[in-house]
HTML snippet that shows the backbone in 3Dmol.js (N, CA, C, O; Angstrom):
<script src="https://3Dmol.org/build/3Dmol-min.js"></script>
<div id="view" style="width:600px;height:400px;position:relative"></div>
<script>
const pdb = `
ATOM      1  N   UNK A   1       0.834  -1.175   0.000  1.00  0.00           N
ATOM      2  CA  UNK A   1       0.000   0.000   0.000  1.00  0.00           C
ATOM      3  C   UNK A   1       0.877   1.237   0.000  1.00  0.00           C
ATOM      4  O   UNK A   1       1.957   1.249   0.591  1.00  0.00           O
ATOM      5  N   UNK A   2       0.415   2.245  -0.649  1.00  0.00           N
ATOM      6  CA  UNK A   2       1.148   3.507  -0.723  1.00  0.00           C
ATOM      7  C   UNK A   2       0.262   4.598  -0.135  1.00  0.00           C
ATOM      8  O   UNK A   2      -0.780   4.923  -0.705  1.00  0.00           O
ATOM      9  N   UNK A   3       0.663   5.165   0.994  1.00  0.00           N
ATOM     10  CA  UNK A   3      -0.099   6.237   1.633  1.00  0.00           C
ATOM     11  C   UNK A   3       0.457   7.578   1.184  1.00  0.00           C
ATOM     12  O   UNK A   3       1.646   7.848   1.350  1.00  0.00           O
ATOM     13  N   UNK A   4      -0.394   8.414   0.618  1.00  0.00           N
ATOM     14  CA  UNK A   4       0.019   9.769   0.233  1.00  0.00           C
ATOM     15  C   UNK A   4      -1.219  10.578  -0.122  1.00  0.00           C
ATOM     16  O   UNK A   4      -2.095  10.092  -0.836  1.00  0.00           O
ATOM     17  N   UNK A   5      -1.296  11.806   0.372  1.00  0.00           N
ATOM     18  CA  UNK A   5      -2.406  12.666  -0.045  1.00  0.00           C
ATOM     19  C   UNK A   5      -2.203  13.096  -1.494  1.00  0.00           C
ATOM     20  O   UNK A   5      -1.086  13.049  -2.010  1.00  0.00           O
ATOM     21  N   UNK A   6      -3.260  13.506  -2.131  1.00  0.00           N
ATOM     22  CA  UNK A   6      -3.217  13.862  -3.544  1.00  0.00           C
ATOM     23  C   UNK A   6      -2.059  14.789  -3.895  1.00  0.00           C
ATOM     24  O   UNK A   6      -1.369  14.558  -4.888  1.00  0.00           O
ATOM     25  N   UNK A   7      -1.838  15.814  -3.116  1.00  0.00           N
ATOM     26  CA  UNK A   7      -0.791  16.782  -3.415  1.00  0.00           C
ATOM     27  C   UNK A   7       0.627  16.273  -3.251  1.00  0.00           C
ATOM     28  O   UNK A   7       1.577  16.963  -3.622  1.00  0.00           O
ATOM     29  N   UNK A   8       0.786  15.082  -2.703  1.00  0.00           N
ATOM     30  CA  UNK A   8       2.131  14.540  -2.449  1.00  0.00           C
ATOM     31  C   UNK A   8       2.439  13.278  -3.250  1.00  0.00           C
ATOM     32  O   UNK A   8       3.513  12.697  -3.097  1.00  0.00           O
ATOM     33  N   UNK A   9       1.516  12.853  -4.094  1.00  0.00           N
ATOM     34  CA  UNK A   9       1.748  11.645  -4.901  1.00  0.00           C
ATOM     35  C   UNK A   9       2.772  11.967  -5.976  1.00  0.00           C
ATOM     36  O   UNK A   9       2.618  12.925  -6.733  1.00  0.00           O
ATOM     37  N   UNK A  10       3.807  11.161  -6.031  1.00  0.00           N
ATOM     38  CA  UNK A  10       4.836  11.359  -7.050  1.00  0.00           C
ATOM     39  C   UNK A  10       4.615  10.386  -8.202  1.00  0.00           C
ATOM     40  O   UNK A  10       3.880   9.406  -8.082  1.00  0.00           O
ATOM     41  N   UNK A  11       5.257  10.678  -9.294  1.00  0.00           N
ATOM     42  CA  UNK A  11       5.190   9.768 -10.437  1.00  0.00           C
ATOM     43  C   UNK A  11       5.792   8.417 -10.069  1.00  0.00           C
ATOM     44  O   UNK A  11       5.323   7.377 -10.531  1.00  0.00           O
ATOM     45  N   UNK A  12       6.821   8.435  -9.243  1.00  0.00           N
ATOM     46  CA  UNK A  12       7.433   7.187  -8.773  1.00  0.00           C
ATOM     47  C   UNK A  12       6.438   6.369  -7.945  1.00  0.00           C
ATOM     48  O   UNK A  12       6.352   5.151  -8.104  1.00  0.00           O
ATOM     49  N   UNK A  13       5.690   7.035  -7.063  1.00  0.00           N
ATOM     50  CA  UNK A  13       4.652   6.346  -6.282  1.00  0.00           C
ATOM     51  C   UNK A  13       3.630   5.699  -7.214  1.00  0.00           C
ATOM     52  O   UNK A  13       3.277   4.531  -7.055  1.00  0.00           O
ATOM     53  N   UNK A  14       3.161   6.477  -8.185  1.00  0.00           N
ATOM     54  CA  UNK A  14       2.166   5.987  -9.140  1.00  0.00           C
ATOM     55  C   UNK A  14       2.695   4.769  -9.892  1.00  0.00           C
ATOM     56  O   UNK A  14       2.027   3.737  -9.951  1.00  0.00           O
ATOM     57  N   UNK A  15       3.887   4.885 -10.465  1.00  0.00           N
ATOM     58  CA  UNK A  15       4.462   3.791 -11.245  1.00  0.00           C
ATOM     59  C   UNK A  15       4.642   2.536 -10.398  1.00  0.00           C
ATOM     60  O   UNK A  15       4.381   1.428 -10.868  1.00  0.00           O
ATOM     61  N   UNK A  16       5.081   2.699  -9.170  1.00  0.00           N
ATOM     62  CA  UNK A  16       5.330   1.548  -8.299  1.00  0.00           C
ATOM     63  C   UNK A  16       4.054   0.778  -7.996  1.00  0.00           C
ATOM     64  O   UNK A  16       4.003  -0.436  -8.194  1.00  0.00           O
ATOM     65  N   UNK A  17       3.025   1.466  -7.519  1.00  0.00           N
ATOM     66  CA  UNK A  17       1.816   0.753  -7.101  1.00  0.00           C
ATOM     67  C   UNK A  17       1.005   0.240  -8.286  1.00  0.00           C
ATOM     68  O   UNK A  17       0.423  -0.842  -8.212  1.00  0.00           O
ATOM     69  N   UNK A  18       0.958   1.004  -9.381  1.00  0.00           N
ATOM     70  CA  UNK A  18       0.240   0.516 -10.558  1.00  0.00           C
ATOM     71  C   UNK A  18       0.982  -0.639 -11.217  1.00  0.00           C
ATOM     72  O   UNK A  18       0.352  -1.535 -11.778  1.00  0.00           O
ATOM     73  N   UNK A  19       2.284  -0.632 -11.160  1.00  0.00           N
ATOM     74  CA  UNK A  19       3.063  -1.733 -11.713  1.00  0.00           C
ATOM     75  C   UNK A  19       2.795  -3.027 -10.947  1.00  0.00           C
ATOM     76  O   UNK A  19       2.616  -4.084 -11.551  1.00  0.00           O
ATOM     77  N   UNK A  20       2.770  -2.945  -9.647  1.00  0.00           N
ATOM     78  CA  UNK A  20       2.542  -4.140  -8.830  1.00  0.00           C
ATOM     79  C   UNK A  20       1.092  -4.597  -8.921  1.00  0.00           C
ATOM     80  O   UNK A  20       0.820  -5.753  -9.244  1.00  0.00           O
ATOM     81  N   UNK A  21       0.164  -3.690  -8.636  1.00  0.00           N
ATOM     82  CA  UNK A  21      -1.236  -4.079  -8.472  1.00  0.00           C
ATOM     83  C   UNK A  21      -2.031  -4.200  -9.760  1.00  0.00           C
ATOM     84  O   UNK A  21      -3.008  -4.949  -9.796  1.00  0.00           O
ATOM     85  N   UNK A  22      -1.657  -3.503 -10.803  1.00  0.00           N
ATOM     86  CA  UNK A  22      -2.428  -3.544 -12.047  1.00  0.00           C
ATOM     87  C   UNK A  22      -1.648  -4.276 -13.139  1.00  0.00           C
ATOM     88  O   UNK A  22      -2.126  -5.268 -13.689  1.00  0.00           O
ATOM     89  N   UNK A  23      -0.482  -3.799 -13.442  1.00  0.00           N
ATOM     90  CA  UNK A  23       0.331  -4.434 -14.477  1.00  0.00           C
ATOM     91  C   UNK A  23       0.640  -5.887 -14.103  1.00  0.00           C
ATOM     92  O   UNK A  23       0.603  -6.776 -14.953  1.00  0.00           O
ATOM     93  N   UNK A  24       0.941  -6.114 -12.838  1.00  0.00           N
ATOM     94  CA  UNK A  24       1.234  -7.480 -12.380  1.00  0.00           C
ATOM     95  C   UNK A  24       0.067  -8.424 -12.591  1.00  0.00           C
ATOM     96  O   UNK A  24       0.254  -9.552 -13.049  1.00  0.00           O
ATOM     97  N   UNK A  25      -1.136  -7.976 -12.261  1.00  0.00           N
ATOM     98  CA  UNK A  25      -2.330  -8.802 -12.444  1.00  0.00           C
ATOM     99  C   UNK A  25      -2.568  -9.076 -13.925  1.00  0.00           C
ATOM    100  O   UNK A  25      -2.799 -10.220 -14.318  1.00  0.00           O
ATOM    101  N   UNK A  26      -2.512  -8.039 -14.739  1.00  0.00           N
ATOM    102  CA  UNK A  26      -2.766  -8.194 -16.172  1.00  0.00           C
ATOM    103  C   UNK A  26      -1.848  -9.239 -16.798  1.00  0.00           C
ATOM    104  O   UNK A  26      -2.320 -10.160 -17.465  1.00  0.00           O
ATOM    105  N   UNK A  27      -0.555  -9.104 -16.590  1.00  0.00           N
ATOM    106  CA  UNK A  27       0.378  -9.997 -17.273  1.00  0.00           C
ATOM    107  C   UNK A  27       0.453 -11.380 -16.639  1.00  0.00           C
ATOM    108  O   UNK A  27       0.821 -12.341 -17.314  1.00  0.00           O
ATOM    109  N   UNK A  28       0.117 -11.503 -15.364  1.00  0.00           N
ATOM    110  CA  UNK A  28       0.027 -12.829 -14.750  1.00  0.00           C
ATOM    111  C   UNK A  28      -1.149 -13.594 -15.338  1.00  0.00           C
ATOM    112  O   UNK A  28      -1.013 -14.760 -15.710  1.00  0.00           O
ATOM    113  N   UNK A  29      -2.304 -12.941 -15.422  1.00  0.00           N
ATOM    114  CA  UNK A  29      -3.483 -13.597 -16.006  1.00  0.00           C
ATOM    115  C   UNK A  29      -3.221 -13.943 -17.466  1.00  0.00           C
ATOM    116  O   UNK A  29      -3.579 -15.029 -17.922  1.00  0.00           O
ATOM    117  N   UNK A  30      -2.614 -13.046 -18.181  1.00  0.00           N
ATOM    118  CA  UNK A  30      -2.307 -13.294 -19.587  1.00  0.00           C
ATOM    119  C   UNK A  30      -1.440 -14.546 -19.755  1.00  0.00           C
ATOM    120  O   UNK A  30      -1.664 -15.335 -20.673  1.00  0.00           O
ATOM    121  N   UNK A  31      -0.462 -14.729 -18.882  1.00  0.00           N
ATOM    122  CA  UNK A  31       0.422 -15.900 -18.964  1.00  0.00           C
ATOM    123  C   UNK A  31      -0.302 -17.197 -18.627  1.00  0.00           C
ATOM    124  O   UNK A  31       0.072 -18.262 -19.118  1.00  0.00           O
ATOM    125  N   UNK A  32      -1.341 -17.115 -17.789  1.00  0.00           N
ATOM    126  CA  UNK A  32      -2.082 -18.305 -17.376  1.00  0.00           C
ATOM    127  C   UNK A  32      -3.056 -18.776 -18.452  1.00  0.00           C
ATOM    128  O   UNK A  32      -3.368 -19.965 -18.523  1.00  0.00           O
ATOM    129  N   UNK A  33      -3.534 -17.873 -19.277  1.00  0.00           N
ATOM    130  CA  UNK A  33      -4.573 -18.215 -20.258  1.00  0.00           C
ATOM    131  C   UNK A  33      -4.257 -19.444 -21.109  1.00  0.00           C
ATOM    132  O   UNK A  33      -5.137 -20.285 -21.288  1.00  0.00           O
ATOM    133  N   UNK A  34      -3.048 -19.586 -21.639  1.00  0.00           N
ATOM    134  CA  UNK A  34      -2.782 -20.751 -22.487  1.00  0.00           C
ATOM    135  C   UNK A  34      -2.871 -22.100 -21.764  1.00  0.00           C
ATOM    136  O   UNK A  34      -3.079 -23.132 -22.403  1.00  0.00           O
ATOM    137  N   UNK A  35      -2.718 -22.098 -20.453  1.00  0.00           N
ATOM    138  CA  UNK A  35      -2.754 -23.375 -19.723  1.00  0.00           C
ATOM    139  C   UNK A  35      -4.050 -23.578 -18.948  1.00  0.00           C
ATOM    140  O   UNK A  35      -4.229 -24.610 -18.301  1.00  0.00           O
ATOM    141  N   UNK A  36      -4.949 -22.608 -19.007  1.00  0.00           N
ATOM    142  CA  UNK A  36      -6.227 -22.701 -18.311  1.00  0.00           C
ATOM    143  C   UNK A  36      -7.138 -23.663 -19.077  1.00  0.00           C
ATOM    144  O   UNK A  36      -7.355 -23.509 -20.279  1.00  0.00           O
ATOM    145  N   UNK A  37      -7.655 -24.637 -18.373  1.00  0.00           N
ATOM    146  CA  UNK A  37      -8.535 -25.623 -18.998  1.00  0.00           C
ATOM    147  C   UNK A  37      -9.957 -25.090 -19.093  1.00  0.00           C
ATOM    148  O   UNK A  37     -10.343 -24.205 -18.330  1.00  0.00           O
ATOM    149  N   UNK A  38     -10.736 -25.627 -20.029  1.00  0.00           N
ATOM    150  CA  UNK A  38     -12.147 -25.239 -20.155  1.00  0.00           C
ATOM    151  C   UNK A  38     -12.843 -25.428 -18.815  1.00  0.00           C
ATOM    152  O   UNK A  38     -12.684 -26.456 -18.157  1.00  0.00           O
ATOM    153  N   UNK A  39     -13.607 -24.433 -18.429  1.00  0.00           N
ATOM    154  CA  UNK A  39     -14.313 -24.495 -17.154  1.00  0.00           C
ATOM    155  C   UNK A  39     -13.475 -24.009 -15.981  1.00  0.00           C
ATOM    156  O   UNK A  39     -13.966 -23.928 -14.856  1.00  0.00           O
ATOM    157  N   UNK A  40     -12.211 -23.686 -16.240  1.00  0.00           N
ATOM    158  CA  UNK A  40     -11.330 -23.200 -15.176  1.00  0.00           C
ATOM    159  C   UNK A  40     -11.708 -21.788 -14.759  1.00  0.00           C
ATOM    160  O   UNK A  40     -12.460 -21.098 -15.448  1.00  0.00           O
ATOM    161  N   UNK A  41     -11.179 -21.379 -13.639  1.00  0.00           N
ATOM    162  CA  UNK A  41     -11.483 -20.054 -13.105  1.00  0.00           C
ATOM    163  C   UNK A  41     -10.218 -19.313 -12.717  1.00  0.00           C
ATOM    164  O   UNK A  41      -9.217 -19.915 -12.329  1.00  0.00           O
ATOM    165  N   UNK A  42     -10.283 -18.024 -12.828  1.00  0.00           N
ATOM    166  CA  UNK A  42      -9.244 -17.141 -12.315  1.00  0.00           C
ATOM    167  C   UNK A  42      -9.924 -16.246 -11.294  1.00  0.00           C
ATOM    168  O   UNK A  42     -10.947 -15.627 -11.589  1.00  0.00           O
ATOM    169  N   UNK A  43      -9.366 -16.175 -10.107  1.00  0.00           N
ATOM    170  CA  UNK A  43      -9.934 -15.351  -9.051  1.00  0.00           C
ATOM    171  C   UNK A  43      -9.030 -14.148  -8.855  1.00  0.00           C
ATOM    172  O   UNK A  43      -7.844 -14.284  -8.554  1.00  0.00           O
ATOM    173  N   UNK A  44      -9.613 -12.963  -9.031  1.00  0.00           N
ATOM    174  CA  UNK A  44      -8.874 -11.718  -8.831  1.00  0.00           C
ATOM    175  C   UNK A  44      -9.206 -11.187  -7.446  1.00  0.00           C
ATOM    176  O   UNK A  44     -10.358 -11.234  -7.013  1.00  0.00           O
ATOM    177  N   UNK A  45      -8.205 -10.688  -6.761  1.00  0.00           N
ATOM    178  CA  UNK A  45      -8.380 -10.192  -5.407  1.00  0.00           C
ATOM    179  C   UNK A  45      -8.306  -8.669  -5.397  1.00  0.00           C
ATOM    180  O   UNK A  45      -7.235  -8.092  -5.585  1.00  0.00           O
ATOM    181  N   UNK A  46      -9.439  -8.026  -5.178  1.00  0.00           N
ATOM    182  CA  UNK A  46      -9.462  -6.569  -5.064  1.00  0.00           C
ATOM    183  C   UNK A  46      -9.761  -6.245  -3.596  1.00  0.00           C
ATOM    184  O   UNK A  46      -9.337  -6.986  -2.710  1.00  0.00           O
ATOM    185  N   UNK A  47     -10.465  -5.180  -3.331  1.00  0.00           N
ATOM    186  CA  UNK A  47     -10.835  -4.847  -1.959  1.00  0.00           C
ATOM    187  C   UNK A  47     -11.986  -3.858  -1.978  1.00  0.00           C
ATOM    188  O   UNK A  47     -12.380  -3.366  -3.036  1.00  0.00           O
ATOM    189  N   UNK A  48     -12.518  -3.574  -0.808  1.00  0.00           N
ATOM    190  CA  UNK A  48     -13.582  -2.584  -0.679  1.00  0.00           C
ATOM    191  C   UNK A  48     -13.086  -1.220  -1.139  1.00  0.00           C
ATOM    192  O   UNK A  48     -13.880  -0.345  -1.484  1.00  0.00           O
ATOM    193  N   UNK A  49     -11.777  -1.048  -1.141  1.00  0.00           N
ATOM    194  CA  UNK A  49     -11.184   0.203  -1.599  1.00  0.00           C
ATOM    195  C   UNK A  49     -11.534   0.539  -3.036  1.00  0.00           C
ATOM    196  O   UNK A  49     -11.429   1.694  -3.447  1.00  0.00           O
ATOM    197  N   UNK A  50     -11.950  -0.461  -3.806  1.00  0.00           N
ATOM    198  CA  UNK A  50     -12.356  -0.210  -5.194  1.00  0.00           C
ATOM    199  C   UNK A  50     -13.629   0.628  -5.255  1.00  0.00           C
ATOM    200  O   UNK A  50     -13.885   1.298  -6.255  1.00  0.00           O
ATOM    201  N   UNK A  51     -14.422   0.591  -4.195  1.00  0.00           N
ATOM    202  CA  UNK A  51     -15.701   1.306  -4.177  1.00  0.00           C
ATOM    203  C   UNK A  51     -15.763   2.418  -3.147  1.00  0.00           C
ATOM    204  O   UNK A  51     -16.635   3.284  -3.211  1.00  0.00           O
ATOM    205  N   UNK A  52     -14.848   2.396  -2.207  1.00  0.00           N
ATOM    206  CA  UNK A  52     -14.909   3.327  -1.082  1.00  0.00           C
ATOM    207  C   UNK A  52     -13.601   4.105  -0.991  1.00  0.00           C
ATOM    208  O   UNK A  52     -12.521   3.528  -1.113  1.00  0.00           O
ATOM    209  N   UNK A  53     -13.696   5.381  -0.781  1.00  0.00           N
ATOM    210  CA  UNK A  53     -12.497   6.193  -0.633  1.00  0.00           C
ATOM    211  C   UNK A  53     -11.861   6.031   0.736  1.00  0.00           C
ATOM    212  O   UNK A  53     -12.471   5.502   1.666  1.00  0.00           O
ATOM    213  N   UNK A  54     -10.647   6.489   0.840  1.00  0.00           N
ATOM    214  CA  UNK A  54      -9.944   6.464   2.113  1.00  0.00           C
ATOM    215  C   UNK A  54      -8.850   7.517   2.107  1.00  0.00           C
ATOM    216  O   UNK A  54      -8.196   7.741   1.088  1.00  0.00           O
ATOM    217  N   UNK A  55      -8.661   8.145   3.221  1.00  0.00           N
ATOM    218  CA  UNK A  55      -7.675   9.212   3.308  1.00  0.00           C
ATOM    219  C   UNK A  55      -6.282   8.700   2.952  1.00  0.00           C
ATOM    220  O   UNK A  55      -5.832   7.686   3.484  1.00  0.00           O
ATOM    221  N   UNK A  56      -5.613   9.397   2.062  1.00  0.00           N
ATOM    222  CA  UNK A  56      -4.244   9.102   1.635  1.00  0.00           C
ATOM    223  C   UNK A  56      -4.110   7.774   0.891  1.00  0.00           C
ATOM    224  O   UNK A  56      -3.001   7.258   0.749  1.00  0.00           O
ATOM    225  N   UNK A  57      -5.210   7.223   0.420  1.00  0.00           N
ATOM    226  CA  UNK A  57      -5.170   5.909  -0.237  1.00  0.00           C
ATOM    227  C   UNK A  57      -5.698   5.937  -1.669  1.00  0.00           C
ATOM    228  O   UNK A  57      -6.081   4.894  -2.200  1.00  0.00           O
ATOM    229  N   UNK A  58      -5.727   7.092  -2.294  1.00  0.00           N
ATOM    230  CA  UNK A  58      -6.323   7.171  -3.633  1.00  0.00           C
ATOM    231  C   UNK A  58      -5.594   6.304  -4.650  1.00  0.00           C
ATOM    232  O   UNK A  58      -6.241   5.685  -5.494  1.00  0.00           O
ATOM    233  N   UNK A  59      -4.285   6.243  -4.595  1.00  0.00           N
ATOM    234  CA  UNK A  59      -3.548   5.390  -5.544  1.00  0.00           C
ATOM    235  C   UNK A  59      -3.901   3.925  -5.350  1.00  0.00           C
ATOM    236  O   UNK A  59      -4.230   3.229  -6.310  1.00  0.00           O
ATOM    237  N   UNK A  60      -3.835   3.463  -4.131  1.00  0.00           N
ATOM    238  CA  UNK A  60      -4.137   2.064  -3.823  1.00  0.00           C
ATOM    239  C   UNK A  60      -5.566   1.724  -4.250  1.00  0.00           C
ATOM    240  O   UNK A  60      -5.799   0.705  -4.900  1.00  0.00           O
ATOM    241  N   UNK A  61      -6.500   2.566  -3.888  1.00  0.00           N
ATOM    242  CA  UNK A  61      -7.900   2.294  -4.235  1.00  0.00           C
ATOM    243  C   UNK A  61      -8.131   2.339  -5.738  1.00  0.00           C
ATOM    244  O   UNK A  61      -8.963   1.590  -6.250  1.00  0.00           O
ATOM    245  N   UNK A  62      -7.429   3.183  -6.444  1.00  0.00           N
ATOM    246  CA  UNK A  62      -7.553   3.223  -7.905  1.00  0.00           C
ATOM    247  C   UNK A  62      -7.084   1.912  -8.523  1.00  0.00           C
ATOM    248  O   UNK A  62      -7.671   1.443  -9.498  1.00  0.00           O
ATOM    249  N   UNK A  63      -6.038   1.319  -7.969  1.00  0.00           N
ATOM    250  CA  UNK A  63      -5.567   0.035  -8.507  1.00  0.00           C
ATOM    251  C   UNK A  63      -6.586  -1.063  -8.261  1.00  0.00           C
ATOM    252  O   UNK A  63      -6.767  -1.942  -9.103  1.00  0.00           O
ATOM    253  N   UNK A  64      -7.249  -1.021  -7.125  1.00  0.00           N
ATOM    254  CA  UNK A  64      -8.255  -2.033  -6.818  1.00  0.00           C
ATOM    255  C   UNK A  64      -9.481  -1.857  -7.714  1.00  0.00           C
ATOM    256  O   UNK A  64     -10.116  -2.837  -8.101  1.00  0.00           O
ATOM    257  N   UNK A  65      -9.808  -0.616  -8.039  1.00  0.00           N
ATOM    258  CA  UNK A  65     -10.903  -0.365  -8.986  1.00  0.00           C
ATOM    259  C   UNK A  65     -10.537  -0.885 -10.377  1.00  0.00           C
ATOM    260  O   UNK A  65     -11.392  -1.409 -11.092  1.00  0.00           O
ATOM    261  N   UNK A  66      -9.287  -0.743 -10.750  1.00  0.00           N
ATOM    262  CA  UNK A  66      -8.834  -1.270 -12.043  1.00  0.00           C
ATOM    263  C   UNK A  66      -8.988  -2.783 -12.088  1.00  0.00           C
ATOM    264  O   UNK A  66      -9.390  -3.334 -13.113  1.00  0.00           O
ATOM    265  N   UNK A  67      -8.676  -3.455 -10.999  1.00  0.00           N
ATOM    266  CA  UNK A  67      -8.810  -4.914 -10.955  1.00  0.00           C
ATOM    267  C   UNK A  67     -10.282  -5.317 -11.074  1.00  0.00           C
ATOM    268  O   UNK A  67     -10.605  -6.277 -11.773  1.00  0.00           O
ATOM    269  N   UNK A  68     -11.163  -4.600 -10.405  1.00  0.00           N
ATOM    270  CA  UNK A  68     -12.601  -4.887 -10.553  1.00  0.00           C
ATOM    271  C   UNK A  68     -13.046  -4.681 -11.992  1.00  0.00           C
ATOM    272  O   UNK A  68     -13.858  -5.449 -12.509  1.00  0.00           O
ATOM    273  N   UNK A  69     -12.527  -3.665 -12.632  1.00  0.00           N
ATOM    274  CA  UNK A  69     -12.871  -3.412 -14.027  1.00  0.00           C
ATOM    275  C   UNK A  69     -12.341  -4.530 -14.928  1.00  0.00           C
ATOM    276  O   UNK A  69     -13.024  -4.966 -15.855  1.00  0.00           O
ATOM    277  N   UNK A  70     -11.135  -4.984 -14.650  1.00  0.00           N
ATOM    278  CA  UNK A  70     -10.599  -6.141 -15.396  1.00  0.00           C
ATOM    279  C   UNK A  70     -11.556  -7.318 -15.277  1.00  0.00           C
ATOM    280  O   UNK A  70     -11.896  -7.941 -16.283  1.00  0.00           O
ATOM    281  N   UNK A  71     -11.984  -7.623 -14.088  1.00  0.00           N
ATOM    282  CA  UNK A  71     -12.876  -8.785 -13.868  1.00  0.00           C
ATOM    283  C   UNK A  71     -14.158  -8.662 -14.679  1.00  0.00           C
ATOM    284  O   UNK A  71     -14.597  -9.622 -15.312  1.00  0.00           O
ATOM    285  N   UNK A  72     -14.749  -7.484 -14.654  1.00  0.00           N
ATOM    286  CA  UNK A  72     -16.002  -7.290 -15.416  1.00  0.00           C
ATOM    287  C   UNK A  72     -15.766  -7.407 -16.923  1.00  0.00           C
ATOM    288  O   UNK A  72     -16.589  -7.974 -17.642  1.00  0.00           O
ATOM    289  N   UNK A  73     -14.668  -6.881 -17.387  1.00  0.00           N
ATOM    290  CA  UNK A  73     -14.383  -6.921 -18.829  1.00  0.00           C
ATOM    291  C   UNK A  73     -13.919  -8.293 -19.284  1.00  0.00           C
ATOM    292  O   UNK A  73     -14.335  -8.778 -20.336  1.00  0.00           O
ATOM    293  N   UNK A  74     -13.063  -8.915 -18.498  1.00  0.00           N
ATOM    294  CA  UNK A  74     -12.504 -10.211 -18.913  1.00  0.00           C
ATOM    295  C   UNK A  74     -13.545 -11.313 -18.961  1.00  0.00           C
ATOM    296  O   UNK A  74     -13.382 -12.277 -19.709  1.00  0.00           O
ATOM    297  N   UNK A  75     -14.618 -11.195 -18.177  1.00  0.00           N
ATOM    298  CA  UNK A  75     -15.672 -12.226 -18.280  1.00  0.00           C
ATOM    299  C   UNK A  75     -16.323 -12.196 -19.655  1.00  0.00           C
ATOM    300  O   UNK A  75     -16.892 -13.194 -20.097  1.00  0.00           O
ATOM    301  N   UNK A  76     -16.240 -11.058 -20.332  1.00  0.00           N
ATOM    302  CA  UNK A  76     -16.793 -10.940 -21.684  1.00  0.00           C
ATOM    303  C   UNK A  76     -15.775 -11.332 -22.754  1.00  0.00           C
ATOM    304  O   UNK A  76     -16.150 -11.629 -23.889  1.00  0.00           O
ATOM    305  N   UNK A  77     -14.498 -11.334 -22.400  1.00  0.00           N
ATOM    306  CA  UNK A  77     -13.466 -11.728 -23.358  1.00  0.00           C
ATOM    307  C   UNK A  77     -13.446 -13.236 -23.521  1.00  0.00           C
ATOM    308  O   UNK A  77     -12.641 -13.763 -24.289  1.00  0.00           O
TER     309      UNK A  77
END
`;
const viewer = $3Dmol.createViewer("view");
viewer.addModel(pdb, "pdb");
viewer.setStyle({}, {cartoon: {color: "spectrum"}});
viewer.zoomTo();
viewer.render();
</script>
């Protein structure tokens, strides 16, 4: 988790948390697809932060919202 108020978020903070929480999920799932059997499942782990704000947690919560969006979109893919 990366704690920082909006005015103190750096590009480095953004790149770090989005790389771990969003980019990591995307490319991990992508690598699993070729070996996933019919009827198999992928479970993505987000949090209540995807829907609820929290002080100094906007970056973290944005990544969790991205994961929820992936789940909704990937079920259609």
